[in-house]
All heavy atoms as atom14 arrays in JSON, in Angstrom:
{
  "sequence": "MINFEEELTKFHPSLEVEEVEDAIYNQDLTDMADLFVKMVKEATEESEEE",
  "atom14_mask": [
    [1, 1, 1, 1, 1, 1, 1, 1, 0, 0, 0, 0, 0, 0],
    [1, 1, 1, 1, 1, 1, 1, 1, 0, 0, 0, 0, 0, 0],
    [1, 1, 1, 1, 1, 1, 1, 1, 0, 0, 0, 0, 0, 0],
    [1, 1, 1, 1, 1, 1, 1, 1, 1, 1, 1, 0, 0, 0],
    [1, 1, 1, 1, 1, 1, 1, 1, 1, 0, 0, 0, 0, 0],
    [1, 1, 1, 1, 1, 1, 1, 1, 1, 0, 0, 0, 0, 0],
    [1, 1, 1, 1, 1, 1, 1, 1, 1, 0, 0, 0, 0, 0],
    [1, 1, 1, 1, 1, 1, 1, 1, 0, 0, 0, 0, 0, 0],
    [1, 1, 1, 1, 1, 1, 1, 0, 0, 0, 0, 0, 0, 0],
    [1, 1, 1, 1, 1, 1, 1, 1, 1, 0, 0, 0, 0, 0],
    [1, 1, 1, 1, 1, 1, 1, 1, 1, 1, 1, 0, 0, 0],
    [1, 1, 1, 1, 1, 1, 1, 1, 1, 1, 0, 0, 0, 0],
    [1, 1, 1, 1, 1, 1, 1, 0, 0, 0, 0, 0, 0, 0],
    [1, 1, 1, 1, 1, 1, 0, 0, 0, 0, 0, 0, 0, 0],
    [1, 1, 1, 1, 1, 1, 1, 1, 0, 0, 0, 0, 0, 0],
    [1, 1, 1, 1, 1, 1, 1, 1, 1, 0, 0, 0, 0, 0],
    [1, 1, 1, 1, 1, 1, 1, 0, 0, 0, 0, 0, 0, 0],
    [1, 1, 1, 1, 1, 1, 1, 1, 1, 0, 0, 0, 0, 0],
    [1, 1, 1, 1, 1, 1, 1, 1, 1, 0, 0, 0, 0, 0],
    [1, 1, 1, 1, 1, 1, 1, 0, 0, 0, 0, 0, 0, 0],
    [1, 1, 1, 1, 1, 1, 1, 1, 1, 0, 0, 0, 0, 0],
    [1, 1, 1, 1, 1, 1, 1, 1, 0, 0, 0, 0, 0, 0],
    [1, 1, 1, 1, 1, 0, 0, 0, 0, 0, 0, 0, 0, 0],
    [1, 1, 1, 1, 1, 1, 1, 1, 0, 0, 0, 0, 0, 0],
    [1, 1, 1, 1, 1, 1, 1, 1, 1, 1, 1, 1, 0, 0],
    [1, 1, 1, 1, 1, 1, 1, 1, 0, 0, 0, 0, 0, 0],
    [1, 1, 1, 1, 1, 1, 1, 1, 1, 0, 0, 0, 0, 0],
    [1, 1, 1, 1, 1, 1, 1, 1, 0, 0, 0, 0, 0, 0],
    [1, 1, 1, 1, 1, 1, 1, 1, 0, 0, 0, 0, 0, 0],
    [1, 1, 1, 1, 1, 1, 1, 0, 0, 0, 0, 0, 0, 0],
    [1, 1, 1, 1, 1, 1, 1, 1, 0, 0, 0, 0, 0, 0],
    [1, 1, 1, 1, 1, 1, 1, 1, 0, 0, 0, 0, 0, 0],
    [1, 1, 1, 1, 1, 0, 0, 0, 0, 0, 0, 0, 0, 0],
    [1, 1, 1, 1, 1, 1, 1, 1, 0, 0, 0, 0, 0, 0],
    [1, 1, 1, 1, 1, 1, 1, 1, 0, 0, 0, 0, 0, 0],
    [1, 1, 1, 1, 1, 1, 1, 1, 1, 1, 1, 0, 0, 0],
    [1, 1, 1, 1, 1, 1, 1, 0, 0, 0, 0, 0, 0, 0],
    [1, 1, 1, 1, 1, 1, 1, 1, 1, 0, 0, 0, 0, 0],
    [1, 1, 1, 1, 1, 1, 1, 1, 0, 0, 0, 0, 0, 0],
    [1, 1, 1, 1, 1, 1, 1, 0, 0, 0, 0, 0, 0, 0],
    [1, 1, 1, 1, 1, 1, 1, 1, 1, 0, 0, 0, 0, 0],
    [1, 1, 1, 1, 1, 1, 1, 1, 1, 0, 0, 0, 0, 0],
    [1, 1, 1, 1, 1, 0, 0, 0, 0, 0, 0, 0, 0, 0],
    [1, 1, 1, 1, 1, 1, 1, 0, 0, 0, 0, 0, 0, 0],
    [1, 1, 1, 1, 1, 1, 1, 1, 1, 0, 0, 0, 0, 0],
    [1, 1, 1, 1, 1, 1, 1, 1, 1, 0, 0, 0, 0, 0],
    [1, 1, 1, 1, 1, 1, 0, 0, 0, 0, 0, 0, 0, 0],
    [1, 1, 1, 1, 1, 1, 1, 1, 1, 0, 0, 0, 0, 0],
    [1, 1, 1, 1, 1, 1, 1, 1, 1, 0, 0, 0, 0, 0],
    [1, 1, 1, 1, 1, 1, 1, 1, 1, 0, 0, 0, 0, 0]
  ],
  "atom14_positions": [
    [[19.76, -227.57, -2.72], [20.05, -226.19, -2.41], [18.78, -225.35, -2.51], [17.92, -225.6, -3.35], [21.11, -225.68, -3.39], [21.64, -224.34, -3.05], [23.11, -224.04, -4.06], [23.33, -222.36, -3.74], [0.0, 0.0, 0.0], [0.0, 0.0, 0.0], [0.0, 0.0, 0.0], [0.0, 0.0, 0.0], [0.0, 0.0, 0.0], [0.0, 0.0, 0.0]],
    [[18.67, -224.35, -1.66], [17.46, -223.52, -1.62], [17.53, -222.45, -2.71], [18.52, -221.74, -2.83], [17.31, -222.85, -0.24], [17.13, -223.91, 0.84], [16.14, -221.87, -0.24], [17.11, -223.36, 2.25], [0.0, 0.0, 0.0], [0.0, 0.0, 0.0], [0.0, 0.0, 0.0], [0.0, 0.0, 0.0], [0.0, 0.0, 0.0], [0.0, 0.0, 0.0]],
    [[16.44, -222.35, -3.46], [16.33, -221.29, -4.47], [15.59, -220.12, -3.81], [14.37, -220.13, -3.68], [15.57, -221.8, -5.68], [15.47, -220.77, -6.77], [15.69, -219.58, -6.55], [15.13, -221.22, -7.97], [0.0, 0.0, 0.0], [0.0, 0.0, 0.0], [0.0, 0.0, 0.0], [0.0, 0.0, 0.0], [0.0, 0.0, 0.0], [0.0, 0.0, 0.0]],
    [[16.35, -219.11, -3.4], [15.76, -218.01, -2.64], [14.76, -217.21, -3.46], [13.74, -216.75, -2.93], [16.87, -217.08, -2.11], [17.66, -217.71, -1.0], [18.95, -218.19, -1.23], [17.12, -217.84, 0.27], [19.67, -218.79, -0.21], [17.84, -218.42, 1.29], [19.11, -218.9, 1.05], [0.0, 0.0, 0.0], [0.0, 0.0, 0.0], [0.0, 0.0, 0.0]],
    [[15.01, -217.03, -4.72], [14.07, -216.29, -5.57], [12.72, -217.0, -5.62], [11.67, -216.37, -5.51], [14.64, -216.13, -6.99], [15.89, -215.29, -7.06], [15.67, -213.86, -6.58], [14.6, -213.29, -6.83], [16.59, -213.33, -5.92], [0.0, 0.0, 0.0], [0.0, 0.0, 0.0], [0.0, 0.0, 0.0], [0.0, 0.0, 0.0], [0.0, 0.0, 0.0]],
    [[12.74, -218.31, -5.74], [11.51, -219.1, -5.77], [10.79, -219.02, -4.42], [9.56, -218.86, -4.37], [11.83, -220.55, -6.11], [10.6, -221.43, -6.19], [10.96, -222.88, -6.5], [12.02, -223.13, -7.1], [10.15, -223.75, -6.13], [0.0, 0.0, 0.0], [0.0, 0.0, 0.0], [0.0, 0.0, 0.0], [0.0, 0.0, 0.0], [0.0, 0.0, 0.0]],
    [[11.53, -219.11, -3.35], [10.94, -219.04, -2.01], [10.32, -217.66, -1.75], [9.27, -217.56, -1.13], [11.98, -219.36, -0.94], [12.48, -220.79, -0.98], [11.36, -221.82, -0.78], [10.47, -221.59, 0.06], [11.4, -222.85, -1.47], [0.0, 0.0, 0.0], [0.0, 0.0, 0.0], [0.0, 0.0, 0.0], [0.0, 0.0, 0.0], [0.0, 0.0, 0.0]],
    [[10.97, -216.6, -2.24], [10.42, -215.26, -2.06], [9.12, -215.07, -2.81], [8.23, -214.35, -2.35], [11.44, -214.21, -2.51], [12.6, -213.97, -1.55], [13.61, -213.02, -2.18], [12.12, -213.43, -0.24], [0.0, 0.0, 0.0], [0.0, 0.0, 0.0], [0.0, 0.0, 0.0], [0.0, 0.0, 0.0], [0.0, 0.0, 0.0], [0.0, 0.0, 0.0]],
    [[8.97, -215.72, -3.97], [7.71, -215.6, -4.71], [6.58, -216.31, -3.97], [5.42, -215.95, -4.13], [7.84, -216.18, -6.13], [8.19, -217.56, -6.06], [8.87, -215.42, -6.94], [0.0, 0.0, 0.0], [0.0, 0.0, 0.0], [0.0, 0.0, 0.0], [0.0, 0.0, 0.0], [0.0, 0.0, 0.0], [0.0, 0.0, 0.0], [0.0, 0.0, 0.0]],
    [[6.9, -217.3, -3.15], [5.89, -218.03, -2.38], [5.49, -217.31, -1.1], [4.47, -217.63, -0.5], [6.41, -219.42, -2.0], [6.68, -220.33, -3.17], [7.24, -221.65, -2.66], [7.66, -222.57, -3.76], [8.27, -223.81, -3.22], [0.0, 0.0, 0.0], [0.0, 0.0, 0.0], [0.0, 0.0, 0.0], [0.0, 0.0, 0.0], [0.0, 0.0, 0.0]],
    [[6.29, -216.34, -0.69], [6.07, -215.68, 0.59], [4.83, -214.79, 0.57], [4.62, -214.01, -0.34], [7.28, -214.83, 0.97], [7.08, -214.03, 2.22], [7.15, -214.64, 3.46], [6.81, -212.68, 2.17], [6.95, -213.92, 4.63], [6.62, -211.95, 3.32], [6.69, -212.57, 4.55], [0.0, 0.0, 0.0], [0.0, 0.0, 0.0], [0.0, 0.0, 0.0]],
    [[3.99, -214.94, 1.6], [2.83, -214.07, 1.81], [2.82, -213.68, 3.28], [2.8, -214.56, 4.14], [1.53, -214.8, 1.46], [1.46, -215.23, 0.04], [1.23, -214.35, -0.98], [1.6, -216.45, -0.54], [1.23, -215.01, -2.13], [1.45, -216.29, -1.9], [0.0, 0.0, 0.0], [0.0, 0.0, 0.0], [0.0, 0.0, 0.0], [0.0, 0.0, 0.0]],
    [[2.83, -212.38, 3.58], [2.87, -211.98, 4.98], [1.61, -212.41, 5.72], [0.53, -212.48, 5.14], [2.99, -210.46, 4.94], [2.61, -210.07, 3.56], [2.83, -211.25, 2.67], [0.0, 0.0, 0.0], [0.0, 0.0, 0.0], [0.0, 0.0, 0.0], [0.0, 0.0, 0.0], [0.0, 0.0, 0.0], [0.0, 0.0, 0.0], [0.0, 0.0, 0.0]],
    [[1.78, -212.69, 6.96], [0.66, -213.1, 7.79], [-0.31, -211.94, 7.98], [0.09, -210.81, 8.21], [1.18, -213.56, 9.16], [0.12, -213.75, 10.04], [0.0, 0.0, 0.0], [0.0, 0.0, 0.0], [0.0, 0.0, 0.0], [0.0, 0.0, 0.0], [0.0, 0.0, 0.0], [0.0, 0.0, 0.0], [0.0, 0.0, 0.0], [0.0, 0.0, 0.0]],
    [[-1.59, -212.23, 7.89], [-2.59, -211.18, 8.12], [-2.53, -210.68, 9.55], [-2.81, -209.53, 9.83], [-3.99, -211.7, 7.8], [-4.26, -212.0, 6.33], [-5.66, -212.58, 6.17], [-4.11, -210.75, 5.48], [0.0, 0.0, 0.0], [0.0, 0.0, 0.0], [0.0, 0.0, 0.0], [0.0, 0.0, 0.0], [0.0, 0.0, 0.0], [0.0, 0.0, 0.0]],
    [[-2.14, -211.53, 10.47], [-2.05, -211.13, 11.86], [-1.04, -210.0, 12.03], [-1.27, -209.07, 12.78], [-1.65, -212.31, 12.73], [-2.7, -213.4, 12.78], [-2.22, -214.62, 13.55], [-1.21, -214.53, 14.25], [-2.86, -215.66, 13.42], [0.0, 0.0, 0.0], [0.0, 0.0, 0.0], [0.0, 0.0, 0.0], [0.0, 0.0, 0.0], [0.0, 0.0, 0.0]],
    [[0.07, -210.07, 11.33], [1.1, -209.03, 11.42], [0.53, -207.7, 10.92], [0.72, -206.66, 11.54], [2.36, -209.42, 10.63], [3.34, -208.26, 10.54], [3.01, -210.64, 11.24], [0.0, 0.0, 0.0], [0.0, 0.0, 0.0], [0.0, 0.0, 0.0], [0.0, 0.0, 0.0], [0.0, 0.0, 0.0], [0.0, 0.0, 0.0], [0.0, 0.0, 0.0]],
    [[-0.17, -207.73, 9.81], [-0.76, -206.51, 9.27], [-1.8, -205.94, 10.22], [-1.89, -204.72, 10.4], [-1.37, -206.78, 7.91], [-0.33, -207.09, 6.84], [-0.94, -207.5, 5.52], [-2.18, -207.58, 5.43], [-0.17, -207.75, 4.59], [0.0, 0.0, 0.0], [0.0, 0.0, 0.0], [0.0, 0.0, 0.0], [0.0, 0.0, 0.0], [0.0, 0.0, 0.0]],
    [[-2.59, -206.78, 10.86], [-3.6, -206.32, 11.8], [-2.94, -205.68, 13.02], [-3.4, -204.65, 13.51], [-4.5, -207.47, 12.23], [-5.4, -207.98, 11.11], [-6.12, -209.26, 11.47], [-5.93, -209.78, 12.57], [-6.88, -209.74, 10.61], [0.0, 0.0, 0.0], [0.0, 0.0, 0.0], [0.0, 0.0, 0.0], [0.0, 0.0, 0.0], [0.0, 0.0, 0.0]],
    [[-1.88, -206.28, 13.5], [-1.16, -205.72, 14.64], [-0.57, -204.36, 14.26], [-0.64, -203.41, 15.03], [-0.05, -206.68, 15.12], [0.87, -206.02, 16.13], [-0.67, -207.93, 15.7], [0.0, 0.0, 0.0], [0.0, 0.0, 0.0], [0.0, 0.0, 0.0], [0.0, 0.0, 0.0], [0.0, 0.0, 0.0], [0.0, 0.0, 0.0], [0.0, 0.0, 0.0]],
    [[-0.01, -204.26, 13.07], [0.57, -203.01, 12.61], [-0.48, -201.91, 12.59], [-0.25, -200.8, 13.06], [1.17, -203.2, 11.23], [1.83, -201.97, 10.66], [2.38, -202.23, 9.27], [1.58, -202.33, 8.32], [3.61, -202.36, 9.15], [0.0, 0.0, 0.0], [0.0, 0.0, 0.0], [0.0, 0.0, 0.0], [0.0, 0.0, 0.0], [0.0, 0.0, 0.0]],
    [[-1.67, -202.2, 12.07], [-2.75, -201.22, 12.04], [-3.16, -200.8, 13.44], [-3.39, -199.62, 13.71], [-3.97, -201.77, 11.29], [-3.71, -201.91, 9.79], [-2.79, -201.23, 9.28], [-4.44, -202.69, 9.14], [0.0, 0.0, 0.0], [0.0, 0.0, 0.0], [0.0, 0.0, 0.0], [0.0, 0.0, 0.0], [0.0, 0.0, 0.0], [0.0, 0.0, 0.0]],
    [[-3.25, -201.76, 14.34], [-3.64, -201.45, 15.71], [-2.61, -200.55, 16.39], [-2.98, -199.62, 17.11], [-3.81, -202.74, 16.51], [0.0, 0.0, 0.0], [0.0, 0.0, 0.0], [0.0, 0.0, 0.0], [0.0, 0.0, 0.0], [0.0, 0.0, 0.0], [0.0, 0.0, 0.0], [0.0, 0.0, 0.0], [0.0, 0.0, 0.0], [0.0, 0.0, 0.0]],
    [[-1.35, -200.79, 16.14], [-0.3, -199.97, 16.75], [-0.33, -198.56, 16.2], [-0.28, -197.58, 16.94], [1.09, -200.61, 16.54], [1.18, -201.9, 17.36], [2.2, -199.64, 16.91], [2.4, -202.73, 17.06], [0.0, 0.0, 0.0], [0.0, 0.0, 0.0], [0.0, 0.0, 0.0], [0.0, 0.0, 0.0], [0.0, 0.0, 0.0], [0.0, 0.0, 0.0]],
    [[-0.42, -198.42, 14.89], [-0.4, -197.09, 14.28], [-1.66, -196.3, 14.58], [-1.62, -195.07, 14.63], [-0.19, -197.18, 12.77], [1.23, -197.5, 12.39], [1.54, -198.62, 11.65], [2.27, -196.66, 12.78], [2.85, -198.9, 11.3], [3.59, -196.94, 12.44], [3.86, -198.06, 11.7], [5.16, -198.34, 11.36], [0.0, 0.0, 0.0], [0.0, 0.0, 0.0]],
    [[-2.79, -196.94, 14.78], [-4.05, -196.25, 15.01], [-4.3, -195.95, 16.48], [-5.27, -195.28, 16.81], [-5.22, -197.05, 14.44], [-5.17, -197.1, 12.93], [-4.69, -196.19, 12.29], [-5.66, -198.18, 12.36], [0.0, 0.0, 0.0], [0.0, 0.0, 0.0], [0.0, 0.0, 0.0], [0.0, 0.0, 0.0], [0.0, 0.0, 0.0], [0.0, 0.0, 0.0]],
    [[-3.45, -196.43, 17.36], [-3.64, -196.21, 18.79], [-2.96, -194.92, 19.2], [-1.84, -194.63, 18.82], [-3.04, -197.38, 19.57], [-3.44, -197.4, 21.01], [-2.97, -198.68, 21.68], [-2.06, -199.35, 21.21], [-3.59, -199.02, 22.77], [0.0, 0.0, 0.0], [0.0, 0.0, 0.0], [0.0, 0.0, 0.0], [0.0, 0.0, 0.0], [0.0, 0.0, 0.0]],
    [[-3.69, -194.12, 19.98], [-3.14, -192.85, 20.45], [-2.41, -193.1, 21.76], [-3.04, -193.27, 22.8], [-4.27, -191.83, 20.65], [-3.77, -190.46, 21.03], [-2.61, -190.15, 20.72], [-4.54, -189.71, 21.63], [0.0, 0.0, 0.0], [0.0, 0.0, 0.0], [0.0, 0.0, 0.0], [0.0, 0.0, 0.0], [0.0, 0.0, 0.0], [0.0, 0.0, 0.0]],
    [[-1.09, -193.13, 21.69], [-0.29, -193.42, 22.87], [0.32, -192.14, 23.42], [0.72, -191.27, 22.69], [0.83, -194.41, 22.52], [0.39, -195.77, 22.01], [1.59, -196.59, 21.6], [-0.38, -196.5, 23.09], [0.0, 0.0, 0.0], [0.0, 0.0, 0.0], [0.0, 0.0, 0.0], [0.0, 0.0, 0.0], [0.0, 0.0, 0.0], [0.0, 0.0, 0.0]],
    [[0.38, -192.06, 24.74], [1.02, -190.93, 25.39], [2.53, -191.19, 25.45], [2.95, -192.24, 25.89], [0.47, -190.77, 26.82], [-0.94, -190.61, 26.75], [1.08, -189.57, 27.51], [0.0, 0.0, 0.0], [0.0, 0.0, 0.0], [0.0, 0.0, 0.0], [0.0, 0.0, 0.0], [0.0, 0.0, 0.0], [0.0, 0.0, 0.0], [0.0, 0.0, 0.0]],
    [[3.31, -190.22, 24.98], [4.75, -190.37, 25.06], [5.32, -189.39, 26.09], [4.58, -188.65, 26.74], [5.41, -190.2, 23.7], [5.2, -188.82, 23.09], [4.63, -187.95, 23.76], [5.63, -188.6, 21.95], [0.0, 0.0, 0.0], [0.0, 0.0, 0.0], [0.0, 0.0, 0.0], [0.0, 0.0, 0.0], [0.0, 0.0, 0.0], [0.0, 0.0, 0.0]],
    [[6.61, -189.4, 26.26], [7.25, -188.56, 27.27], [7.0, -187.08, 27.02], [6.84, -186.31, 27.96], [8.75, -188.85, 27.32], [9.08, -190.21, 27.89], [8.45, -190.46, 29.56], [9.44, -189.3, 30.48], [0.0, 0.0, 0.0], [0.0, 0.0, 0.0], [0.0, 0.0, 0.0], [0.0, 0.0, 0.0], [0.0, 0.0, 0.0], [0.0, 0.0, 0.0]],
    [[6.97, -186.66, 25.78], [6.72, -185.25, 25.47], [5.33, -184.85, 25.93], [5.15, -183.76, 26.5], [6.88, -184.99, 23.97], [0.0, 0.0, 0.0], [0.0, 0.0, 0.0], [0.0, 0.0, 0.0], [0.0, 0.0, 0.0], [0.0, 0.0, 0.0], [0.0, 0.0, 0.0], [0.0, 0.0, 0.0], [0.0, 0.0, 0.0], [0.0, 0.0, 0.0]],
    [[4.33, -185.71, 25.72], [2.97, -185.42, 26.18], [2.93, -185.29, 27.7], [2.25, -184.41, 28.24], [2.0, -186.52, 25.74], [1.83, -186.58, 24.23], [1.98, -185.53, 23.57], [1.53, -187.68, 23.72], [0.0, 0.0, 0.0], [0.0, 0.0, 0.0], [0.0, 0.0, 0.0], [0.0, 0.0, 0.0], [0.0, 0.0, 0.0], [0.0, 0.0, 0.0]],
    [[3.63, -186.18, 28.4], [3.66, -186.12, 29.86], [4.33, -184.84, 30.35], [3.87, -184.21, 31.29], [4.39, -187.34, 30.43], [3.7, -188.69, 30.2], [4.6, -189.82, 30.68], [2.37, -188.74, 30.91], [0.0, 0.0, 0.0], [0.0, 0.0, 0.0], [0.0, 0.0, 0.0], [0.0, 0.0, 0.0], [0.0, 0.0, 0.0], [0.0, 0.0, 0.0]],
    [[5.41, -184.43, 29.69], [6.12, -183.22, 30.07], [5.23, -182.0, 29.88], [5.16, -181.12, 30.74], [7.41, -183.08, 29.27], [8.23, -181.89, 29.65], [8.87, -181.84, 30.87], [8.36, -180.81, 28.78], [9.62, -180.73, 31.23], [9.11, -179.72, 29.13], [9.74, -179.66, 30.35], [0.0, 0.0, 0.0], [0.0, 0.0, 0.0], [0.0, 0.0, 0.0]],
    [[4.53, -181.92, 28.75], [3.63, -180.8, 28.48], [2.53, -180.75, 29.53], [2.19, -179.67, 30.03], [3.04, -180.91, 27.05], [1.9, -179.94, 26.85], [4.12, -180.7, 26.01], [0.0, 0.0, 0.0], [0.0, 0.0, 0.0], [0.0, 0.0, 0.0], [0.0, 0.0, 0.0], [0.0, 0.0, 0.0], [0.0, 0.0, 0.0], [0.0, 0.0, 0.0]],
    [[2.0, -181.9, 29.9], [0.94, -181.95, 30.92], [1.47, -181.46, 32.27], [0.8, -180.69, 32.96], [0.41, -183.38, 31.05], [-0.7, -183.52, 32.05], [-1.19, -184.96, 32.14], [-2.25, -185.09, 33.22], [-2.7, -186.46, 33.38], [0.0, 0.0, 0.0], [0.0, 0.0, 0.0], [0.0, 0.0, 0.0], [0.0, 0.0, 0.0], [0.0, 0.0, 0.0]],
    [[2.67, -181.88, 32.64], [3.27, -181.47, 33.91], [3.49, -179.95, 33.94], [3.21, -179.29, 34.94], [4.59, -182.2, 34.15], [4.42, -183.66, 34.48], [5.97, -184.58, 34.52], [7.01, -183.57, 35.52], [0.0, 0.0, 0.0], [0.0, 0.0, 0.0], [0.0, 0.0, 0.0], [0.0, 0.0, 0.0], [0.0, 0.0, 0.0], [0.0, 0.0, 0.0]],
    [[3.99, -179.4, 32.84], [4.24, -177.95, 32.77], [2.92, -177.2, 32.86], [2.81, -176.19, 33.56], [5.02, -177.59, 31.48], [5.06, -176.09, 31.28], [6.41, -178.18, 31.53], [0.0, 0.0, 0.0], [0.0, 0.0, 0.0], [0.0, 0.0, 0.0], [0.0, 0.0, 0.0], [0.0, 0.0, 0.0], [0.0, 0.0, 0.0], [0.0, 0.0, 0.0]],
    [[1.91, -177.69, 32.17], [0.59, -177.04, 32.19], [0.01, -177.06, 33.6], [-0.51, -176.04, 34.08], [-0.36, -177.75, 31.23], [-1.72, -177.12, 31.13], [-2.59, -177.84, 30.11], [-3.98, -177.24, 30.08], [-4.86, -177.94, 29.14], [0.0, 0.0, 0.0], [0.0, 0.0, 0.0], [0.0, 0.0, 0.0], [0.0, 0.0, 0.0], [0.0, 0.0, 0.0]],
    [[0.1, -178.19, 34.29], [-0.41, -178.28, 35.65], [0.37, -177.37, 36.6], [-0.21, -176.7, 37.45], [-0.35, -179.73, 36.15], [-1.37, -180.63, 35.48], [-1.21, -182.09, 35.87], [-0.24, -182.44, 36.59], [-2.05, -182.9, 35.43], [0.0, 0.0, 0.0], [0.0, 0.0, 0.0], [0.0, 0.0, 0.0], [0.0, 0.0, 0.0], [0.0, 0.0, 0.0]],
    [[1.68, -177.3, 36.44], [2.5, -176.44, 37.29], [2.16, -174.98, 37.04], [2.1, -174.17, 37.97], [3.98, -176.7, 37.02], [0.0, 0.0, 0.0], [0.0, 0.0, 0.0], [0.0, 0.0, 0.0], [0.0, 0.0, 0.0], [0.0, 0.0, 0.0], [0.0, 0.0, 0.0], [0.0, 0.0, 0.0], [0.0, 0.0, 0.0], [0.0, 0.0, 0.0]],
    [[1.92, -174.61, 35.79], [1.55, -173.24, 35.45], [0.21, -172.89, 36.06], [0.04, -171.79, 36.61], [1.51, -173.06, 33.93], [2.76, -173.45, 33.38], [1.22, -171.63, 33.55], [0.0, 0.0, 0.0], [0.0, 0.0, 0.0], [0.0, 0.0, 0.0], [0.0, 0.0, 0.0], [0.0, 0.0, 0.0], [0.0, 0.0, 0.0], [0.0, 0.0, 0.0]],
    [[-0.76, -173.79, 35.98], [-2.08, -173.54, 36.55], [-2.0, -173.38, 38.06], [-2.68, -172.53, 38.64], [-3.04, -174.67, 36.17], [-3.43, -174.67, 34.7], [-4.23, -175.9, 34.31], [-4.43, -176.81, 35.15], [-4.67, -175.95, 33.15], [0.0, 0.0, 0.0], [0.0, 0.0, 0.0], [0.0, 0.0, 0.0], [0.0, 0.0, 0.0], [0.0, 0.0, 0.0]],
    [[-1.17, -174.2, 38.73], [-1.03, -174.11, 40.16], [-0.39, -172.78, 40.57], [-0.8, -172.16, 41.55], [-0.18, -175.28, 40.69], [-0.9, -176.6, 40.67], [0.0, -177.75, 41.13], [1.14, -177.49, 41.56], [-0.44, -178.89, 41.02], [0.0, 0.0, 0.0], [0.0, 0.0, 0.0], [0.0, 0.0, 0.0], [0.0, 0.0, 0.0], [0.0, 0.0, 0.0]],
    [[0.59, -172.33, 39.82], [1.26, -171.08, 40.18], [0.35, -169.88, 39.93], [0.46, -168.86, 40.59], [2.57, -170.92, 39.4], [2.32, -170.79, 38.02], [0.0, 0.0, 0.0], [0.0, 0.0, 0.0], [0.0, 0.0, 0.0], [0.0, 0.0, 0.0], [0.0, 0.0, 0.0], [0.0, 0.0, 0.0], [0.0, 0.0, 0.0], [0.0, 0.0, 0.0]],
    [[-0.56, -169.99, 38.96], [-1.52, -168.9, 38.7], [-2.56, -168.8, 39.8], [-3.08, -167.72, 40.08], [-2.2, -169.1, 37.35], [-1.28, -168.89, 36.16], [-1.94, -169.2, 34.84], [-3.08, -169.73, 34.83], [-1.31, -168.95, 33.8], [0.0, 0.0, 0.0], [0.0, 0.0, 0.0], [0.0, 0.0, 0.0], [0.0, 0.0, 0.0], [0.0, 0.0, 0.0]],
    [[-2.87, -169.92, 40.45], [-3.88, -169.94, 41.51], [-3.37, -169.27, 42.77], [-4.13, -168.77, 43.57], [-4.3, -171.38, 41.8], [-5.1, -172.01, 40.68], [-5.41, -173.48, 40.95], [-4.98, -174.0, 42.0], [-6.07, -174.09, 40.11], [0.0, 0.0, 0.0], [0.0, 0.0, 0.0], [0.0, 0.0, 0.0], [0.0, 0.0, 0.0], [0.0, 0.0, 0.0]],
    [[-2.06, -169.28, 42.97], [-1.48, -168.73, 44.21], [-1.39, -167.25, 44.18], [-1.56, -166.41, 43.62], [-0.09, -169.32, 44.44], [-0.15, -170.78, 44.72], [1.24, -171.4, 44.86], [2.25, -170.71, 44.67], [1.29, -172.58, 45.19], [0.0, 0.0, 0.0], [0.0, 0.0, 0.0], [0.0, 0.0, 0.0], [0.0, 0.0, 0.0], [0.0, 0.0, 0.0]]
  ]
}
């Protein structure tokens, strides 16, 4: 039978997972809100030019 407590003490997370996590959190990604703000800004600038 598996002793889960013993197995958990042996567990060490992969360094690759931690590196991926850092890369994801440190990357500046454009989301839908950013795209919407950009579209509104461009539309406002175009209407001011006319």
